[in-house]
Short mmCIF file of the C-alpha atoms (twelve columns), coordinates in Angstrom:
data_MODEL
# 
_entry.id   MODEL 
# 
loop_
_atom_site.group_PDB 
_atom_site.id 
_atom_site.type_symbol 
_atom_site.label_atom_id 
_atom_site.label_alt_id 
_atom_site.label_comp_id 
_atom_site.label_asym_id 
_atom_site.label_seq_id 
_atom_site.Cartn_x 
_atom_site.Cartn_y 
_atom_site.Cartn_z 
_atom_site.pdbx_PDB_model_num 
ATOM 1   C CA . UNK A 1   -0.094  -0.431 -0.342  1 
ATOM 2   C CA . UNK A 2   2.512   2.412  1.092   1 
ATOM 3   C CA . UNK A 3   4.935   1.813  -2.127  1 
ATOM 4   C CA . UNK A 4   0.830   2.309  -4.486  1 
ATOM 5   C CA . UNK A 5   0.313   5.553  -2.399  1 
ATOM 6   C CA . UNK A 6   4.006   7.353  -3.150  1 
ATOM 7   C CA . UNK A 7   3.630   5.702  -6.293  1 
ATOM 8   C CA . UNK A 8   0.285   7.778  -6.748  1 
ATOM 9   C CA . UNK A 9   1.540   10.853 -5.108  1 
ATOM 10  C CA . UNK A 10  4.535   11.279 -7.373  1 
ATOM 11  C CA . UNK A 11  2.756   11.152 -10.572 1 
ATOM 12  C CA . UNK A 12  0.195   13.245 -9.183  1 
ATOM 13  C CA . UNK A 13  2.522   15.985 -8.580  1 
ATOM 14  C CA . UNK A 14  4.211   15.551 -11.664 1 
ATOM 15  C CA . UNK A 15  1.585   16.712 -12.898 1 
ATOM 16  C CA . UNK A 16  -0.259  19.370 -11.139 1 
ATOM 17  C CA . UNK A 17  3.437   20.921 -9.405  1 
ATOM 18  C CA . UNK A 18  0.025   21.520 -6.666  1 
ATOM 19  C CA . UNK A 19  -0.053  21.018 -2.554  1 
ATOM 20  C CA . UNK A 20  -3.904  21.223 -2.127  1 
ATOM 21  C CA . UNK A 21  -4.842  22.330 1.774   1 
ATOM 22  C CA . UNK A 22  -8.489  21.141 1.354   1 
ATOM 23  C CA . UNK A 23  -9.517  17.431 -0.133  1 
ATOM 24  C CA . UNK A 24  -13.156 17.678 -0.774  1 
ATOM 25  C CA . UNK A 25  -15.174 14.362 -1.506  1 
ATOM 26  C CA . UNK A 26  -18.225 15.327 -3.370  1 
ATOM 27  C CA . UNK A 27  -21.184 12.085 -3.348  1 
ATOM 28  C CA . UNK A 28  -24.500 12.114 -5.188  1 
ATOM 29  C CA . UNK A 29  -25.834 14.948 -6.816  1 
ATOM 30  C CA . UNK A 30  -22.588 17.059 -5.498  1 
ATOM 31  C CA . UNK A 31  -20.514 16.813 -8.593  1 
ATOM 32  C CA . UNK A 32  -21.203 20.594 -9.237  1 
ATOM 33  C CA . UNK A 33  -19.324 22.586 -6.507  1 
ATOM 34  C CA . UNK A 34  -16.332 22.286 -8.968  1 
ATOM 35  C CA . UNK A 35  -17.808 25.319 -10.831 1 
ATOM 36  C CA . UNK A 36  -16.927 27.068 -7.264  1 
ATOM 37  C CA . UNK A 37  -13.768 26.273 -7.829  1 
ATOM 38  C CA . UNK A 38  -11.024 27.924 -9.976  1 
ATOM 39  C CA . UNK A 39  -9.647  25.272 -11.511 1 
ATOM 40  C CA . UNK A 40  -5.614  24.958 -12.336 1 
ATOM 41  C CA . UNK A 41  -5.379  20.783 -12.876 1 
ATOM 42  C CA . UNK A 42  -7.898  18.338 -13.902 1 
ATOM 43  C CA . UNK A 43  -7.066  14.207 -13.979 1 
ATOM 44  C CA . UNK A 44  -9.952  12.084 -14.803 1 
ATOM 45  C CA . UNK A 45  -9.071  8.780  -12.748 1 
ATOM 46  C CA . UNK A 46  -8.059  6.546  -15.691 1 
ATOM 47  C CA . UNK A 47  -5.071  8.280  -16.181 1 
ATOM 48  C CA . UNK A 48  -4.218  8.176  -12.645 1 
ATOM 49  C CA . UNK A 49  -1.408  4.955  -11.405 1 
ATOM 50  C CA . UNK A 50  -3.867  2.304  -9.125  1 
ATOM 51  C CA . UNK A 51  -6.810  4.708  -8.573  1 
ATOM 52  C CA . UNK A 52  -10.013 2.786  -9.016  1 
ATOM 53  C CA . UNK A 53  -13.049 4.167  -11.649 1 
ATOM 54  C CA . UNK A 54  -16.355 5.473  -10.061 1 
ATOM 55  C CA . UNK A 55  -19.612 3.030  -11.576 1 
ATOM 56  C CA . UNK A 56  -22.125 5.057  -10.269 1 
ATOM 57  C CA . UNK A 57  -24.172 7.306  -11.873 1 
ATOM 58  C CA . UNK A 58  -24.268 10.970 -10.293 1 
ATOM 59  C CA . UNK A 59  -20.183 10.682 -9.815  1 
ATOM 60  C CA . UNK A 60  -17.871 11.824 -12.196 1 
ATOM 61  C CA . UNK A 61  -14.254 10.698 -11.912 1 
ATOM 62  C CA . UNK A 62  -12.013 12.901 -11.907 1 
ATOM 63  C CA . UNK A 63  -9.090  14.588 -9.436  1 
ATOM 64  C CA . UNK A 64  -9.904  18.955 -9.469  1 
ATOM 65  C CA . UNK A 65  -7.382  21.109 -8.522  1 
ATOM 66  C CA . UNK A 66  -7.603  24.743 -7.970  1 
ATOM 67  C CA . UNK A 67  -8.508  27.468 -5.117  1 
ATOM 68  C CA . UNK A 68  -11.633 28.935 -3.633  1 
ATOM 69  C CA . UNK A 69  -11.130 31.879 -2.203  1 
ATOM 70  C CA . UNK A 70  -7.200  31.904 -1.094  1 
ATOM 71  C CA . UNK A 71  -6.979  28.464 -0.173  1 
ATOM 72  C CA . UNK A 72  -5.488  25.539 -2.508  1 
ATOM 73  C CA . UNK A 73  -8.313  22.410 -2.718  1 
ATOM 74  C CA . UNK A 74  -8.553  19.007 -4.821  1 
ATOM 75  C CA . UNK A 75  -12.106 17.458 -5.143  1 
ATOM 76  C CA . UNK A 76  -13.119 13.716 -5.582  1 
ATOM 77  C CA . UNK A 77  -15.700 13.965 -8.458  1 
ATOM 78  C CA . UNK A 78  -17.076 10.478 -7.669  1 
ATOM 79  C CA . UNK A 79  -16.452 8.008  -5.029  1 
ATOM 80  C CA . UNK A 80  -15.554 4.354  -4.663  1 
ATOM 81  C CA . UNK A 81  -17.743 2.434  -2.813  1 
ATOM 82  C CA . UNK A 82  -17.901 -0.988 -1.186  1 
ATOM 83  C CA . UNK A 83  -21.068 -1.660 -2.642  1 
ATOM 84  C CA . UNK A 84  -19.542 -1.530 -6.472  1 
ATOM 85  C CA . UNK A 85  -16.368 -4.384 -5.951  1 
ATOM 86  C CA . UNK A 86  -13.736 -2.718 -4.299  1 
ATOM 87  C CA . UNK A 87  -12.735 -3.306 -0.872  1 
ATOM 88  C CA . UNK A 88  -12.038 -1.591 1.690   1 
ATOM 89  C CA . UNK A 89  -7.911  -0.533 0.647   1 
ATOM 90  C CA . UNK A 90  -8.832  0.260  -2.475  1 
ATOM 91  C CA . UNK A 91  -12.567 2.845  -0.904  1 
ATOM 92  C CA . UNK A 92  -10.013 4.629  1.095   1 
ATOM 93  C CA . UNK A 93  -7.119  4.655  -1.178  1 
ATOM 94  C CA . UNK A 94  -7.570  8.298  -2.475  1 
ATOM 95  C CA . UNK A 95  -7.903  9.585  1.132   1 
ATOM 96  C CA . UNK A 96  -4.369  8.327  1.404   1 
ATOM 97  C CA . UNK A 97  -3.198  9.727  -1.624  1 
ATOM 98  C CA . UNK A 98  -4.836  13.269 -0.193  1 
ATOM 99  C CA . UNK A 99  -2.788  13.077 2.824   1 
ATOM 100 C CA . UNK A 100 0.676   12.711 1.102   1 
ATOM 101 C CA . UNK A 101 -0.139  15.300 -1.747  1 
ATOM 102 C CA . UNK A 102 -0.732  18.224 1.174   1 
ATOM 103 C CA . UNK A 103 -4.261  18.226 2.476   1 
ATOM 104 C CA . UNK A 104 -4.236  18.248 5.750   1 
ATOM 105 C CA . UNK A 105 -8.350  19.045 5.895   1 
ATOM 106 C CA . UNK A 106 -10.997 16.859 4.714   1 
ATOM 107 C CA . UNK A 107 -14.827 16.867 3.704   1 
ATOM 108 C CA . UNK A 108 -16.884 14.611 3.200   1 
ATOM 109 C CA . UNK A 109 -20.636 15.214 1.605   1 
ATOM 110 C CA . UNK A 110 -22.979 12.301 0.834   1 
ATOM 111 C CA . UNK A 111 -27.005 11.800 0.600   1 
ATOM 112 C CA . UNK A 112 -28.074 9.508  2.819   1 
ATOM 113 C CA . UNK A 113 -31.831 8.046  3.734   1 
ATOM 114 C CA . UNK A 114 -33.090 9.792  7.057   1 
ATOM 115 C CA . UNK A 115 -34.858 8.364  9.742   1 
ATOM 116 C CA . UNK A 116 -35.288 11.076 12.427  1 
ATOM 117 C CA . UNK A 117 -38.184 12.820 12.728  1 
ATOM 118 C CA . UNK A 118 -37.277 16.034 12.373  1 
ATOM 119 C CA . UNK A 119 -35.784 16.015 9.161   1 
ATOM 120 C CA . UNK A 120 -37.208 16.204 5.797   1 
ATOM 121 C CA . UNK A 121 -36.261 15.245 2.580   1 
ATOM 122 C CA . UNK A 122 -34.396 18.215 1.033   1 
ATOM 123 C CA . UNK A 123 -33.054 18.765 5.204   1 
ATOM 124 C CA . UNK A 124 -28.464 19.226 5.392   1 
ATOM 125 C CA . UNK A 125 -27.510 17.464 7.936   1 
ATOM 126 C CA . UNK A 126 -24.365 17.496 10.177  1 
ATOM 127 C CA . UNK A 127 -22.831 14.669 10.557  1 
ATOM 128 C CA . UNK A 128 -21.828 14.586 14.313  1 
ATOM 129 C CA . UNK A 129 -20.966 11.131 14.583  1 
ATOM 130 C CA . UNK A 130 -21.019 8.482  12.902  1 
ATOM 131 C CA . UNK A 131 -21.982 4.323  14.234  1 
ATOM 132 C CA . UNK A 132 -20.307 1.724  11.592  1 
ATOM 133 C CA . UNK A 133 -22.038 -1.569 10.851  1 
ATOM 134 C CA . UNK A 134 -20.563 -2.416 7.545   1 
ATOM 135 C CA . UNK A 135 -19.225 -5.864 7.106   1 
ATOM 136 C CA . UNK A 136 -15.652 -4.524 6.539   1 
ATOM 137 C CA . UNK A 137 -13.323 -2.087 7.908   1 
ATOM 138 C CA . UNK A 138 -10.550 -0.446 6.109   1 
ATOM 139 C CA . UNK A 139 -7.926  -0.780 9.189   1 
ATOM 140 C CA . UNK A 140 -8.361  -4.057 9.097   1 
ATOM 141 C CA . UNK A 141 -4.588  -6.539 8.605   1 
ATOM 142 C CA . UNK A 142 -0.551  -5.487 9.003   1 
ATOM 143 C CA . UNK A 143 -0.765  -2.265 10.415  1 
ATOM 144 C CA . UNK A 144 2.120   -0.244 8.486   1 
ATOM 145 C CA . UNK A 145 2.745   3.049  10.878  1 
ATOM 146 C CA . UNK A 146 3.956   5.451  8.465   1 
ATOM 147 C CA . UNK A 147 1.173   6.122  8.107   1 
ATOM 148 C CA . UNK A 148 -0.457  6.270  11.232  1 
ATOM 149 C CA . UNK A 149 -1.022  4.155  14.807  1 
ATOM 150 C CA . UNK A 150 -2.811  0.531  14.909  1 
ATOM 151 C CA . UNK A 151 -5.077  1.873  17.082  1 
ATOM 152 C CA . UNK A 152 -7.431  4.563  16.460  1 
ATOM 153 C CA . UNK A 153 -8.714  6.993  18.404  1 
ATOM 154 C CA . UNK A 154 -11.914 7.584  17.101  1 
ATOM 155 C CA . UNK A 155 -14.136 9.845  19.742  1 
ATOM 156 C CA . UNK A 156 -13.967 12.334 17.746  1 
ATOM 157 C CA . UNK A 157 -14.061 11.851 13.933  1 
ATOM 158 C CA . UNK A 158 -15.404 15.331 13.319  1 
ATOM 159 C CA . UNK A 159 -13.854 18.502 13.291  1 
ATOM 160 C CA . UNK A 160 -15.719 19.822 16.441  1 
ATOM 161 C CA . UNK A 161 -14.095 23.172 15.890  1 
ATOM 162 C CA . UNK A 162 -15.071 22.582 11.976  1 
ATOM 163 C CA . UNK A 163 -18.782 21.808 12.656  1 
ATOM 164 C CA . UNK A 164 -18.769 25.342 15.344  1 
ATOM 165 C CA . UNK A 165 -17.229 27.090 12.122  1 
ATOM 166 C CA . UNK A 166 -19.493 25.549 9.540   1 
ATOM 167 C CA . UNK A 167 -23.036 26.063 12.436  1 
ATOM 168 C CA . UNK A 168 -21.857 29.852 12.851  1 
ATOM 169 C CA . UNK A 169 -21.526 30.106 8.443   1 
ATOM 170 C CA . UNK A 170 -24.634 28.972 8.147   1 
ATOM 171 C CA . UNK A 171 -26.748 30.293 10.686  1 
ATOM 172 C CA . UNK A 172 -25.347 33.266 9.114   1 
ATOM 173 C CA . UNK A 173 -26.873 32.427 5.290   1 
ATOM 174 C CA . UNK A 174 -29.841 31.264 7.230   1 
ATOM 175 C CA . UNK A 175 -29.295 27.736 5.567   1 
ATOM 176 C CA . UNK A 176 -31.199 25.586 8.207   1 
ATOM 177 C CA . UNK A 177 -28.867 22.990 9.316   1 
ATOM 178 C CA . UNK A 178 -29.594 19.963 11.504  1 
ATOM 179 C CA . UNK A 179 -26.706 17.490 13.084  1 
ATOM 180 C CA . UNK A 180 -26.657 13.717 13.150  1 
ATOM 181 C CA . UNK A 181 -25.813 10.629 13.937  1 
ATOM 182 C CA . UNK A 182 -25.033 8.846  10.269  1 
ATOM 183 C CA . UNK A 183 -25.000 5.165  10.306  1 
ATOM 184 C CA . UNK A 184 -22.819 3.484  7.624   1 
ATOM 185 C CA . UNK A 185 -24.394 0.006  5.979   1 
ATOM 186 C CA . UNK A 186 -22.898 -1.971 2.915   1 
ATOM 187 C CA . UNK A 187 -25.383 -0.985 0.135   1 
ATOM 188 C CA . UNK A 188 -26.512 -1.057 -2.535  1 
ATOM 189 C CA . UNK A 189 -30.093 -1.985 -1.860  1 
ATOM 190 C CA . UNK A 190 -31.369 0.800  -0.251  1 
ATOM 191 C CA . UNK A 191 -32.943 0.194  3.246   1 
ATOM 192 C CA . UNK A 192 -35.992 -2.033 4.503   1 
ATOM 193 C CA . UNK A 193 -38.760 -0.601 6.875   1 
ATOM 194 C CA . UNK A 194 -37.731 -2.599 9.135   1 
ATOM 195 C CA . UNK A 195 -34.029 -1.921 8.849   1 
ATOM 196 C CA . UNK A 196 -34.837 1.657  8.952   1 
ATOM 197 C CA . UNK A 197 -36.385 1.354  12.236  1 
ATOM 198 C CA . UNK A 198 -33.371 -0.641 13.400  1 
ATOM 199 C CA . UNK A 199 -31.725 2.742  12.271  1 
ATOM 200 C CA . UNK A 200 -33.169 4.564  14.467  1 
ATOM 201 C CA . UNK A 201 -33.556 2.045  17.539  1 
ATOM 202 C CA . UNK A 202 -29.488 1.908  17.015  1 
ATOM 203 C CA . UNK A 203 -28.955 5.834  17.748  1 
ATOM 204 C CA . UNK A 204 -28.959 7.235  13.745  1 
ATOM 205 C CA . UNK A 205 -29.956 10.095 12.646  1 
ATOM 206 C CA . UNK A 206 -29.367 9.101  8.735   1 
ATOM 207 C CA . UNK A 207 -28.600 6.255  7.160   1 
ATOM 208 C CA . UNK A 208 -26.006 6.148  3.839   1 
ATOM 209 C CA . UNK A 209 -23.334 3.548  2.143   1 
ATOM 210 C CA . UNK A 210 -20.161 5.756  1.604   1 
ATOM 211 C CA . UNK A 211 -18.143 7.899  3.776   1 
ATOM 212 C CA . UNK A 212 -17.710 6.054  7.287   1 
ATOM 213 C CA . UNK A 213 -14.780 4.330  5.655   1 
ATOM 214 C CA . UNK A 214 -13.366 7.677  4.010   1 
ATOM 215 C CA . UNK A 215 -13.202 9.411  7.314   1 
ATOM 216 C CA . UNK A 216 -11.568 5.644  9.086   1 
ATOM 217 C CA . UNK A 217 -9.165  6.021  7.543   1 
ATOM 218 C CA . UNK A 218 -8.862  9.696  6.998   1 
ATOM 219 C CA . UNK A 219 -8.704  9.889  11.729  1 
ATOM 220 C CA . UNK A 220 -5.765  7.040  10.752  1 
ATOM 221 C CA . UNK A 221 -3.305  9.518  9.601   1 
ATOM 222 C CA . UNK A 222 -5.340  13.137 11.319  1 
ATOM 223 C CA . UNK A 223 -6.989  14.769 8.789   1 
ATOM 224 C CA . UNK A 224 -9.368  17.037 10.367  1 
ATOM 225 C CA . UNK A 225 -12.717 15.701 9.250   1 
ATOM 226 C CA . UNK A 226 -16.079 17.368 8.472   1 
ATOM 227 C CA . UNK A 227 -18.950 15.619 6.575   1 
ATOM 228 C CA . UNK A 228 -22.400 16.470 6.259   1 
ATOM 229 C CA . UNK A 229 -25.235 14.865 4.334   1 
ATOM 230 C CA . UNK A 230 -28.293 15.802 2.072   1 
ATOM 231 C CA . UNK A 231 -31.498 13.686 3.906   1 
ATOM 232 C CA . UNK A 232 -33.381 12.205 0.117   1 
ATOM 233 C CA . UNK A 233 -35.744 10.504 1.413   1 
ATOM 234 C CA . UNK A 234 -37.334 9.322  4.870   1 
ATOM 235 C CA . UNK A 235 -37.543 5.857  5.656   1 
ATOM 236 C CA . UNK A 236 -41.207 6.231  6.678   1 
ATOM 237 C CA . UNK A 237 -43.944 4.029  5.292   1 
ATOM 238 C CA . UNK A 238 -45.008 6.708  3.453   1 
ATOM 239 C CA . UNK A 239 -41.915 7.623  1.771   1 
ATOM 240 C CA . UNK A 240 -39.939 4.141  1.722   1 
ATOM 241 C CA . UNK A 241 -42.693 2.426  -1.343  1 
ATOM 242 C CA . UNK A 242 -41.487 4.898  -3.746  1 
ATOM 243 C CA . UNK A 243 -37.415 5.635  -3.785  1 
ATOM 244 C CA . UNK A 244 -35.270 5.117  -6.305  1 
ATOM 245 C CA . UNK A 245 -31.533 6.124  -7.466  1 
ATOM 246 C CA . UNK A 246 -32.804 8.828  -9.417  1 
ATOM 247 C CA . UNK A 247 -35.129 10.577 -7.209  1 
ATOM 248 C CA . UNK A 248 -32.318 10.083 -4.568  1 
ATOM 249 C CA . UNK A 249 -30.128 12.329 -7.146  1 
ATOM 250 C CA . UNK A 250 -32.941 14.529 -7.532  1 
ATOM 251 C CA . UNK A 251 -33.444 15.080 -4.265  1 
ATOM 252 C CA . UNK A 252 -29.850 16.168 -3.365  1 
ATOM 253 C CA . UNK A 253 -29.570 18.729 -6.171  1 
ATOM 254 C CA . UNK A 254 -32.462 20.289 -5.084  1 
ATOM 255 C CA . UNK A 255 -29.920 20.798 -1.718  1 
ATOM 256 C CA . UNK A 256 -27.160 20.994 -3.780  1 
ATOM 257 C CA . UNK A 257 -26.895 25.201 -3.687  1 
ATOM 258 C CA . UNK A 258 -27.240 24.947 -0.596  1 
ATOM 259 C CA . UNK A 259 -24.895 23.308 0.533   1 
ATOM 260 C CA . UNK A 260 -22.066 24.202 -2.226  1 
ATOM 261 C CA . UNK A 261 -22.319 27.797 -0.582  1 
ATOM 262 C CA . UNK A 262 -21.991 26.535 2.858   1 
ATOM 263 C CA . UNK A 263 -18.944 24.110 1.815   1 
ATOM 264 C CA . UNK A 264 -17.533 27.163 0.239   1 
ATOM 265 C CA . UNK A 265 -17.317 29.272 2.725   1 
ATOM 266 C CA . UNK A 266 -16.496 26.284 5.514   1 
ATOM 267 C CA . UNK A 267 -13.363 26.389 3.164   1 
ATOM 268 C CA . UNK A 268 -12.749 29.905 2.958   1 
ATOM 269 C CA . UNK A 269 -13.041 31.305 6.681   1 
ATOM 270 C CA . UNK A 270 -11.394 27.652 8.639   1 
# 
């Protein structure tokens, strides 16, 4: 893994000569965030050594380098999911690479199903914690101390300082945000009604199929991390019968301008 990461890092540095401070992973329906970046370089995943290729609709598949305000940023236009058939080390490989091209802070976004009754379709949720119920762990196996310690302290997976700053910005911009616990499941099926009830009973506010592995690996390497989710369906009797991936993308698209604005201002000010 170490050698693969360094090979990929060397290729990216050669192609871009760019040292980003922020890494951003764009989830379903949020790919247009790159319009907020003053783009300097774009590298398709297919050209990057050792990179997987995203196979999910709504995930374009490129690393985009540029600036937001005076901050240097690299954005992943499309992420990788365990349910696509990748193993967890492949899913989280880009996070490793980001660290070694200079990233210090990671922002992850996603679309998720809501179980908190205070949420509705289109709600923007700042992730304050997560519950990992995926069947594989990205740190399983022999630990390479060059990346981080064997046992990772996960008491603060999402930066409290970044959360506080984001809420401050949201209040100022009159963007209605909630906070909540993200529950990570394998997918790719949407949850049954009973599974949504399980998520709620176990302490989750929303549920999705990504984010958790990336955040674990980010914390392994001591990247300061912020997570945000758009609620694209509600796990209740009224909405569960009709949810489709197209509807998920549409709900995320409606909330996207607000999420983009919030992330842009967070990057500028934090």
